[in-house]
mmJSON file of the N, C-alpha and C atoms, coordinates in Angstrom:
{"data_MODEL":{"atom_site":{
"group_PDB":["ATOM","ATOM","ATOM","ATOM","ATOM","ATOM","ATOM","ATOM","ATOM","ATOM","ATOM","ATOM","ATOM","ATOM","ATOM","ATOM","ATOM","ATOM","ATOM","ATOM","ATOM","ATOM","ATOM","ATOM","ATOM","ATOM","ATOM","ATOM","ATOM","ATOM","ATOM","ATOM","ATOM","ATOM","ATOM","ATOM","ATOM","ATOM","ATOM","ATOM","ATOM","ATOM","ATOM","ATOM","ATOM","ATOM","ATOM","ATOM","ATOM","ATOM","ATOM","ATOM","ATOM","ATOM","ATOM","ATOM","ATOM","ATOM","ATOM","ATOM","ATOM","ATOM","ATOM","ATOM","ATOM","ATOM","ATOM","ATOM","ATOM","ATOM","ATOM","ATOM","ATOM","ATOM","ATOM","ATOM","ATOM","ATOM","ATOM","ATOM","ATOM","ATOM","ATOM","ATOM","ATOM","ATOM","ATOM","ATOM","ATOM","ATOM","ATOM","ATOM","ATOM","ATOM","ATOM","ATOM","ATOM","ATOM","ATOM","ATOM","ATOM","ATOM","ATOM","ATOM","ATOM","ATOM","ATOM","ATOM","ATOM","ATOM","ATOM","ATOM","ATOM","ATOM","ATOM","ATOM","ATOM","ATOM","ATOM","ATOM","ATOM","ATOM","ATOM","ATOM","ATOM","ATOM","ATOM","ATOM","ATOM","ATOM","ATOM","ATOM","ATOM","ATOM","ATOM","ATOM","ATOM","ATOM","ATOM","ATOM","ATOM","ATOM","ATOM","ATOM","ATOM","ATOM","ATOM","ATOM","ATOM","ATOM","ATOM","ATOM","ATOM","ATOM","ATOM","ATOM","ATOM","ATOM","ATOM","ATOM","ATOM","ATOM","ATOM","ATOM","ATOM","ATOM","ATOM","ATOM"],
"id":[1,2,3,4,5,6,7,8,9,10,11,12,13,14,15,16,17,18,19,20,21,22,23,24,25,26,27,28,29,30,31,32,33,34,35,36,37,38,39,40,41,42,43,44,45,46,47,48,49,50,51,52,53,54,55,56,57,58,59,60,61,62,63,64,65,66,67,68,69,70,71,72,73,74,75,76,77,78,79,80,81,82,83,84,85,86,87,88,89,90,91,92,93,94,95,96,97,98,99,100,101,102,103,104,105,106,107,108,109,110,111,112,113,114,115,116,117,118,119,120,121,122,123,124,125,126,127,128,129,130,131,132,133,134,135,136,137,138,139,140,141,142,143,144,145,146,147,148,149,150,151,152,153,154,155,156,157,158,159,160,161,162,163,164,165,166,167,168],
"type_symbol":["N","C","C","N","C","C","N","C","C","N","C","C","N","C","C","N","C","C","N","C","C","N","C","C","N","C","C","N","C","C","N","C","C","N","C","C","N","C","C","N","C","C","N","C","C","N","C","C","N","C","C","N","C","C","N","C","C","N","C","C","N","C","C","N","C","C","N","C","C","N","C","C","N","C","C","N","C","C","N","C","C","N","C","C","N","C","C","N","C","C","N","C","C","N","C","C","N","C","C","N","C","C","N","C","C","N","C","C","N","C","C","N","C","C","N","C","C","N","C","C","N","C","C","N","C","C","N","C","C","N","C","C","N","C","C","N","C","C","N","C","C","N","C","C","N","C","C","N","C","C","N","C","C","N","C","C","N","C","C","N","C","C","N","C","C","N","C","C"],
"label_atom_id":["N","CA","C","N","CA","C","N","CA","C","N","CA","C","N","CA","C","N","CA","C","N","CA","C","N","CA","C","N","CA","C","N","CA","C","N","CA","C","N","CA","C","N","CA","C","N","CA","C","N","CA","C","N","CA","C","N","CA","C","N","CA","C","N","CA","C","N","CA","C","N","CA","C","N","CA","C","N","CA","C","N","CA","C","N","CA","C","N","CA","C","N","CA","C","N","CA","C","N","CA","C","N","CA","C","N","CA","C","N","CA","C","N","CA","C","N","CA","C","N","CA","C","N","CA","C","N","CA","C","N","CA","C","N","CA","C","N","CA","C","N","CA","C","N","CA","C","N","CA","C","N","CA","C","N","CA","C","N","CA","C","N","CA","C","N","CA","C","N","CA","C","N","CA","C","N","CA","C","N","CA","C","N","CA","C","N","CA","C","N","CA","C","N","CA","C"],
"label_alt_id":[null,null,null,null,null,null,null,null,null,null,null,null,null,null,null,null,null,null,null,null,null,null,null,null,null,null,null,null,null,null,null,null,null,null,null,null,null,null,null,null,null,null,null,null,null,null,null,null,null,null,null,null,null,null,null,null,null,null,null,null,null,null,null,null,null,null,null,null,null,null,null,null,null,null,null,null,null,null,null,null,null,null,null,null,null,null,null,null,null,null,null,null,null,null,null,null,null,null,null,null,null,null,null,null,null,null,null,null,null,null,null,null,null,null,null,null,null,null,null,null,null,null,null,null,null,null,null,null,null,null,null,null,null,null,null,null,null,null,null,null,null,null,null,null,null,null,null,null,null,null,null,null,null,null,null,null,null,null,null,null,null,null,null,null,null,null,null,null],
"label_comp_id":["MET","MET","MET","ASP","ASP","ASP","VAL","VAL","VAL","PRO","PRO","PRO","ARG","ARG","ARG","THR","THR","THR","GLN","GLN","GLN","THR","THR","THR","TYR","TYR","TYR","THR","THR","THR","ARG","ARG","ARG","TYR","TYR","TYR","TYR","TYR","TYR","LEU","LEU","LEU","ALA","ALA","ALA","GLU","GLU","GLU","ARG","ARG","ARG","VAL","VAL","VAL","GLY","GLY","GLY","GLY","GLY","GLY","THR","THR","THR","PRO","PRO","PRO","SER","SER","SER","ALA","ALA","ALA","MET","MET","MET","GLY","GLY","GLY","TRP","TRP","TRP","GLU","GLU","GLU","SER","SER","SER","GLN","GLN","GLN","CYS","CYS","CYS","VAL","VAL","VAL","MET","MET","MET","LEU","LEU","LEU","VAL","VAL","VAL","PRO","PRO","PRO","GLN","GLN","GLN","ASP","ASP","ASP","LYS","LYS","LYS","LEU","LEU","LEU","ALA","ALA","ALA","SER","SER","SER","LEU","LEU","LEU","ASN","ASN","ASN","LEU","LEU","LEU","ARG","ARG","ARG","GLU","GLU","GLU","PRO","PRO","PRO","ASP","ASP","ASP","ARG","ARG","ARG","VAL","VAL","VAL","VAL","VAL","VAL","VAL","VAL","VAL","SER","SER","SER","ALA","ALA","ALA","LEU","LEU","LEU"],
"label_asym_id":["A","A","A","A","A","A","A","A","A","A","A","A","A","A","A","A","A","A","A","A","A","A","A","A","A","A","A","A","A","A","A","A","A","A","A","A","A","A","A","A","A","A","A","A","A","A","A","A","A","A","A","A","A","A","A","A","A","A","A","A","A","A","A","A","A","A","A","A","A","A","A","A","A","A","A","A","A","A","A","A","A","A","A","A","A","A","A","A","A","A","A","A","A","A","A","A","A","A","A","A","A","A","A","A","A","A","A","A","A","A","A","A","A","A","A","A","A","A","A","A","A","A","A","A","A","A","A","A","A","A","A","A","A","A","A","A","A","A","A","A","A","A","A","A","A","A","A","A","A","A","A","A","A","A","A","A","A","A","A","A","A","A","A","A","A","A","A","A"],
"label_entity_id":["1","1","1","1","1","1","1","1","1","1","1","1","1","1","1","1","1","1","1","1","1","1","1","1","1","1","1","1","1","1","1","1","1","1","1","1","1","1","1","1","1","1","1","1","1","1","1","1","1","1","1","1","1","1","1","1","1","1","1","1","1","1","1","1","1","1","1","1","1","1","1","1","1","1","1","1","1","1","1","1","1","1","1","1","1","1","1","1","1","1","1","1","1","1","1","1","1","1","1","1","1","1","1","1","1","1","1","1","1","1","1","1","1","1","1","1","1","1","1","1","1","1","1","1","1","1","1","1","1","1","1","1","1","1","1","1","1","1","1","1","1","1","1","1","1","1","1","1","1","1","1","1","1","1","1","1","1","1","1","1","1","1","1","1","1","1","1","1"],
"label_seq_id":[1,1,1,2,2,2,3,3,3,4,4,4,5,5,5,6,6,6,7,7,7,8,8,8,9,9,9,10,10,10,11,11,11,12,12,12,13,13,13,14,14,14,15,15,15,16,16,16,17,17,17,18,18,18,19,19,19,20,20,20,21,21,21,22,22,22,23,23,23,24,24,24,25,25,25,26,26,26,27,27,27,28,28,28,29,29,29,30,30,30,31,31,31,32,32,32,33,33,33,34,34,34,35,35,35,36,36,36,37,37,37,38,38,38,39,39,39,40,40,40,41,41,41,42,42,42,43,43,43,44,44,44,45,45,45,46,46,46,47,47,47,48,48,48,49,49,49,50,50,50,51,51,51,52,52,52,53,53,53,54,54,54,55,55,55,56,56,56],
"pdbx_PDB_ins_code":[null,null,null,null,null,null,null,null,null,null,null,null,null,null,null,null,null,null,null,null,null,null,null,null,null,null,null,null,null,null,null,null,null,null,null,null,null,null,null,null,null,null,null,null,null,null,null,null,null,null,null,null,null,null,null,null,null,null,null,null,null,null,null,null,null,null,null,null,null,null,null,null,null,null,null,null,null,null,null,null,null,null,null,null,null,null,null,null,null,null,null,null,null,null,null,null,null,null,null,null,null,null,null,null,null,null,null,null,null,null,null,null,null,null,null,null,null,null,null,null,null,null,null,null,null,null,null,null,null,null,null,null,null,null,null,null,null,null,null,null,null,null,null,null,null,null,null,null,null,null,null,null,null,null,null,null,null,null,null,null,null,null,null,null,null,null,null,null],
"Cartn_x":[-25.689,-25.754,-26.75,-27.608,-28.533,-28.071,-27.97,-27.539,-28.697,-29.172,-30.3,-29.909,-30.815,-30.699,-31.786,-32.015,-33.04,-34.427,-34.784,-36.108,-36.073,-34.901,-34.784,-33.602,-33.316,-32.125,-31.34,-30.038,-29.196,-28.75,-28.907,-28.538,-27.265,-26.311,-25.04,-24.949,-24.371,-24.136,-22.674,-22.102,-20.784,-21.031,-20.675,-21.039,-19.997,-20.149,-19.316,-20.215,-19.844,-20.65,-20.421,-21.522,-21.429,-22.062,-22.712,-23.3,-24.488,-24.952,-26.129,-25.82,-26.859,-26.762,-27.901,-27.64,-28.718,-29.564,-28.949,-29.711,-30.74,-30.584,-31.541,-32.728,-32.75,-33.782,-35.03,-35.033,-36.226,-35.867,-36.887,-36.664,-35.987,-36.223,-35.657,-34.15,-33.599,-32.157,-31.435,-32.084,-31.475,-30.233,-30.146,-28.997,-27.945,-28.062,-27.082,-25.748,-24.695,-23.347,-22.545,-21.958,-21.077,-19.652,-19.006,-17.681,-16.718,-15.604,-14.605,-14.119,-13.879,-13.504,-12.285,-11.329,-10.129,-10.383,-11.581,-11.93,-12.869,-13.317,-14.278,-13.739,-12.471,-11.894,-11.886,-11.949,-11.908,-13.28,-14.338,-15.678,-15.891,-16.745,-17.111,-18.249,-17.899,-18.872,-19.26,-20.487,-20.941,-20.394,-20.402,-19.808,-20.36,-21.674,-22.163,-21.619,-21.427,-20.895,-19.418,-18.678,-17.257,-17.07,-17.968,-17.907,-18.056,-18.987,-19.211,-17.991,-17.449,-16.272,-15.083,-14.899,-13.755,-13.894,-15.105,-15.333,-15.021,-14.834,-14.58,-13.242],
"Cartn_y":[-7.668,-9.047,-9.128,-10.109,-10.379,-11.632,-11.537,-12.665,-13.064,-14.323,-14.739,-14.835,-14.413,-14.545,-15.515,-15.599,-16.502,-16.132,-14.841,-14.411,-13.272,-12.782,-11.634,-11.829,-10.816,-10.771,-9.519,-9.586,-8.405,-8.083,-6.836,-6.42,-5.589,-5.936,-5.224,-4.483,-3.302,-2.504,-2.099,-2.076,-1.511,-0.206,0.906,2.2,3.251,4.384,5.539,6.609,7.089,8.117,9.459,10.125,11.445,12.513,12.109,13.063,12.473,13.177,12.751,11.797,11.464,10.555,9.548,8.314,7.336,7.129,7.133,6.877,7.97,9.131,10.22,10.126,9.124,9.041,8.27,7.675,6.96,5.638,4.967,3.758,2.643,2.551,1.447,1.562,2.729,2.884,3.276,3.133,3.517,2.701,1.489,0.629,0.624,1.506,1.59,2.035,1.335,1.715,2.02,3.2,3.561,3.347,2.321,1.93,1.874,2.583,2.46,1.005,0.545,-0.85,-1.254,-0.354,-0.713,-0.792,-0.434,-0.514,-1.688,-2.4,-3.485,-4.574,-4.901,-5.987,-5.655,-4.378,-3.994,-4.059,-4.309,-4.406,-5.753,-5.768,-7.014,-7.657,-8.475,-9.026,-10.453,-10.802,-12.194,-12.969,-14.274,-15.134,-14.859,-14.754,-14.48,-13.167,-12.179,-10.898,-11.009,-11.8,-11.988,-12.635,-13.535,-14.187,-13.145,-12.225,-11.167,-10.276,-9.848,-8.96,-9.649,-10.929,-11.636,-11.777,-11.682,-11.802,-10.529,-9.421,-8.145,-8.129],
"Cartn_z":[-51.653,-51.219,-50.079,-50.085,-48.989,-48.264,-46.942,-46.122,-45.215,-45.299,-44.466,-42.994,-42.139,-40.683,-40.232,-38.946,-38.425,-38.946,-38.839,-39.265,-40.277,-40.611,-41.507,-42.441,-43.219,-44.062,-43.716,-43.868,-43.775,-45.184,-45.594,-46.94,-46.875,-47.738,-47.812,-49.142,-49.083,-50.281,-50.317,-51.477,-51.685,-52.423,-51.782,-52.344,-52.006,-52.64,-52.339,-51.735,-50.571,-49.907,-50.592,-50.933,-51.548,-50.664,-49.577,-48.648,-47.929,-46.91,-46.176,-45.044,-44.292,-43.16,-43.252,-43.668,-43.833,-42.579,-41.4,-40.18,-39.894,-40.48,-40.288,-41.241,-42.096,-43.125,-42.694,-41.511,-41.061,-40.408,-39.9,-39.117,-39.913,-41.208,-41.985,-42.164,-41.926,-42.109,-40.817,-39.669,-38.405,-38.075,-38.55,-38.24,-39.345,-40.295,-41.372,-40.794,-41.179,-40.769,-42.023,-42.066,-43.174,-42.681,-43.226,-42.748,-43.927,-43.841,-44.906,-44.997,-46.205,-46.406,-45.591,-45.409,-44.653,-43.15,-42.683,-41.259,-40.95,-41.966,-41.747,-40.833,-40.956,-40.154,-38.666,-38.315,-36.9,-36.23,-36.991,-36.417,-35.739,-34.74,-34.067,-34.86,-35.84,-36.774,-36.418,-36.744,-36.622,-37.816,-37.704,-38.734,-40.138,-40.325,-41.687,-42.245,-41.373,-41.811,-42.178,-41.436,-41.734,-43.102,-43.46,-44.772,-45.878,-45.694,-46.693,-46.801,-45.666,-45.664,-46.318,-46.048,-46.632,-48.147,-48.663,-50.107,-50.859,-50.143,-50.828,-51.499],
"occupancy":[1.0,1.0,1.0,1.0,1.0,1.0,1.0,1.0,1.0,1.0,1.0,1.0,1.0,1.0,1.0,1.0,1.0,1.0,1.0,1.0,1.0,1.0,1.0,1.0,1.0,1.0,1.0,1.0,1.0,1.0,1.0,1.0,1.0,1.0,1.0,1.0,1.0,1.0,1.0,1.0,1.0,1.0,1.0,1.0,1.0,1.0,1.0,1.0,1.0,1.0,1.0,1.0,1.0,1.0,1.0,1.0,1.0,1.0,1.0,1.0,1.0,1.0,1.0,1.0,1.0,1.0,1.0,1.0,1.0,1.0,1.0,1.0,1.0,1.0,1.0,1.0,1.0,1.0,1.0,1.0,1.0,1.0,1.0,1.0,1.0,1.0,1.0,1.0,1.0,1.0,1.0,1.0,1.0,1.0,1.0,1.0,1.0,1.0,1.0,1.0,1.0,1.0,1.0,1.0,1.0,1.0,1.0,1.0,1.0,1.0,1.0,1.0,1.0,1.0,1.0,1.0,1.0,1.0,1.0,1.0,1.0,1.0,1.0,1.0,1.0,1.0,1.0,1.0,1.0,1.0,1.0,1.0,1.0,1.0,1.0,1.0,1.0,1.0,1.0,1.0,1.0,1.0,1.0,1.0,1.0,1.0,1.0,1.0,1.0,1.0,1.0,1.0,1.0,1.0,1.0,1.0,1.0,1.0,1.0,1.0,1.0,1.0,1.0,1.0,1.0,1.0,1.0,1.0],
"B_iso_or_equiv":[0.0,0.0,0.0,0.0,0.0,0.0,0.0,0.0,0.0,0.0,0.0,0.0,0.0,0.0,0.0,0.0,0.0,0.0,0.0,0.0,0.0,0.0,0.0,0.0,0.0,0.0,0.0,0.0,0.0,0.0,0.0,0.0,0.0,0.0,0.0,0.0,0.0,0.0,0.0,0.0,0.0,0.0,0.0,0.0,0.0,0.0,0.0,0.0,0.0,0.0,0.0,0.0,0.0,0.0,0.0,0.0,0.0,0.0,0.0,0.0,0.0,0.0,0.0,0.0,0.0,0.0,0.0,0.0,0.0,0.0,0.0,0.0,0.0,0.0,0.0,0.0,0.0,0.0,0.0,0.0,0.0,0.0,0.0,0.0,0.0,0.0,0.0,0.0,0.0,0.0,0.0,0.0,0.0,0.0,0.0,0.0,0.0,0.0,0.0,0.0,0.0,0.0,0.0,0.0,0.0,0.0,0.0,0.0,0.0,0.0,0.0,0.0,0.0,0.0,0.0,0.0,0.0,0.0,0.0,0.0,0.0,0.0,0.0,0.0,0.0,0.0,0.0,0.0,0.0,0.0,0.0,0.0,0.0,0.0,0.0,0.0,0.0,0.0,0.0,0.0,0.0,0.0,0.0,0.0,0.0,0.0,0.0,0.0,0.0,0.0,0.0,0.0,0.0,0.0,0.0,0.0,0.0,0.0,0.0,0.0,0.0,0.0,0.0,0.0,0.0,0.0,0.0,0.0],
"pdbx_formal_charge":[null,null,null,null,null,null,null,null,null,null,null,null,null,null,null,null,null,null,null,null,null,null,null,null,null,null,null,null,null,null,null,null,null,null,null,null,null,null,null,null,null,null,null,null,null,null,null,null,null,null,null,null,null,null,null,null,null,null,null,null,null,null,null,null,null,null,null,null,null,null,null,null,null,null,null,null,null,null,null,null,null,null,null,null,null,null,null,null,null,null,null,null,null,null,null,null,null,null,null,null,null,null,null,null,null,null,null,null,null,null,null,null,null,null,null,null,null,null,null,null,null,null,null,null,null,null,null,null,null,null,null,null,null,null,null,null,null,null,null,null,null,null,null,null,null,null,null,null,null,null,null,null,null,null,null,null,null,null,null,null,null,null,null,null,null,null,null,null],
"auth_seq_id":[1,1,1,2,2,2,3,3,3,4,4,4,5,5,5,6,6,6,7,7,7,8,8,8,9,9,9,10,10,10,11,11,11,12,12,12,13,13,13,14,14,14,15,15,15,16,16,16,17,17,17,18,18,18,19,19,19,20,20,20,21,21,21,22,22,22,23,23,23,24,24,24,25,25,25,26,26,26,27,27,27,28,28,28,29,29,29,30,30,30,31,31,31,32,32,32,33,33,33,34,34,34,35,35,35,36,36,36,37,37,37,38,38,38,39,39,39,40,40,40,41,41,41,42,42,42,43,43,43,44,44,44,45,45,45,46,46,46,47,47,47,48,48,48,49,49,49,50,50,50,51,51,51,52,52,52,53,53,53,54,54,54,55,55,55,56,56,56],
"auth_comp_id":["MET","MET","MET","ASP","ASP","ASP","VAL","VAL","VAL","PRO","PRO","PRO","ARG","ARG","ARG","THR","THR","THR","GLN","GLN","GLN","THR","THR","THR","TYR","TYR","TYR","THR","THR","THR","ARG","ARG","ARG","TYR","TYR","TYR","TYR","TYR","TYR","LEU","LEU","LEU","ALA","ALA","ALA","GLU","GLU","GLU","ARG","ARG","ARG","VAL","VAL","VAL","GLY","GLY","GLY","GLY","GLY","GLY","THR","THR","THR","PRO","PRO","PRO","SER","SER","SER","ALA","ALA","ALA","MET","MET","MET","GLY","GLY","GLY","TRP","TRP","TRP","GLU","GLU","GLU","SER","SER","SER","GLN","GLN","GLN","CYS","CYS","CYS","VAL","VAL","VAL","MET","MET","MET","LEU","LEU","LEU","VAL","VAL","VAL","PRO","PRO","PRO","GLN","GLN","GLN","ASP","ASP","ASP","LYS","LYS","LYS","LEU","LEU","LEU","ALA","ALA","ALA","SER","SER","SER","LEU","LEU","LEU","ASN","ASN","ASN","LEU","LEU","LEU","ARG","ARG","ARG","GLU","GLU","GLU","PRO","PRO","PRO","ASP","ASP","ASP","ARG","ARG","ARG","VAL","VAL","VAL","VAL","VAL","VAL","VAL","VAL","VAL","SER","SER","SER","ALA","ALA","ALA","LEU","LEU","LEU"],
"auth_asym_id":["A","A","A","A","A","A","A","A","A","A","A","A","A","A","A","A","A","A","A","A","A","A","A","A","A","A","A","A","A","A","A","A","A","A","A","A","A","A","A","A","A","A","A","A","A","A","A","A","A","A","A","A","A","A","A","A","A","A","A","A","A","A","A","A","A","A","A","A","A","A","A","A","A","A","A","A","A","A","A","A","A","A","A","A","A","A","A","A","A","A","A","A","A","A","A","A","A","A","A","A","A","A","A","A","A","A","A","A","A","A","A","A","A","A","A","A","A","A","A","A","A","A","A","A","A","A","A","A","A","A","A","A","A","A","A","A","A","A","A","A","A","A","A","A","A","A","A","A","A","A","A","A","A","A","A","A","A","A","A","A","A","A","A","A","A","A","A","A"],
"auth_atom_id":["N","CA","C","N","CA","C","N","CA","C","N","CA","C","N","CA","C","N","CA","C","N","CA","C","N","CA","C","N","CA","C","N","CA","C","N","CA","C","N","CA","C","N","CA","C","N","CA","C","N","CA","C","N","CA","C","N","CA","C","N","CA","C","N","CA","C","N","CA","C","N","CA","C","N","CA","C","N","CA","C","N","CA","C","N","CA","C","N","CA","C","N","CA","C","N","CA","C","N","CA","C","N","CA","C","N","CA","C","N","CA","C","N","CA","C","N","CA","C","N","CA","C","N","CA","C","N","CA","C","N","CA","C","N","CA","C","N","CA","C","N","CA","C","N","CA","C","N","CA","C","N","CA","C","N","CA","C","N","CA","C","N","CA","C","N","CA","C","N","CA","C","N","CA","C","N","CA","C","N","CA","C","N","CA","C","N","CA","C","N","CA","C","N","CA","C"],
"pdbx_PDB_model_num":[1,1,1,1,1,1,1,1,1,1,1,1,1,1,1,1,1,1,1,1,1,1,1,1,1,1,1,1,1,1,1,1,1,1,1,1,1,1,1,1,1,1,1,1,1,1,1,1,1,1,1,1,1,1,1,1,1,1,1,1,1,1,1,1,1,1,1,1,1,1,1,1,1,1,1,1,1,1,1,1,1,1,1,1,1,1,1,1,1,1,1,1,1,1,1,1,1,1,1,1,1,1,1,1,1,1,1,1,1,1,1,1,1,1,1,1,1,1,1,1,1,1,1,1,1,1,1,1,1,1,1,1,1,1,1,1,1,1,1,1,1,1,1,1,1,1,1,1,1,1,1,1,1,1,1,1,1,1,1,1,1,1,1,1,1,1,1,1]
}}}
């Protein structure tokens, strides 16, 4: 899912981790967060992000 921001988009993926560290792969993935679905509600999310989480 892509969520529009003021000047960019935030892209969300639903995936299963099999190994590796996305943030170590380069600048484009430095802000990647791998969060178990049952922990998403505990994050300090902005409103557009909360909408995405509630849709899961």
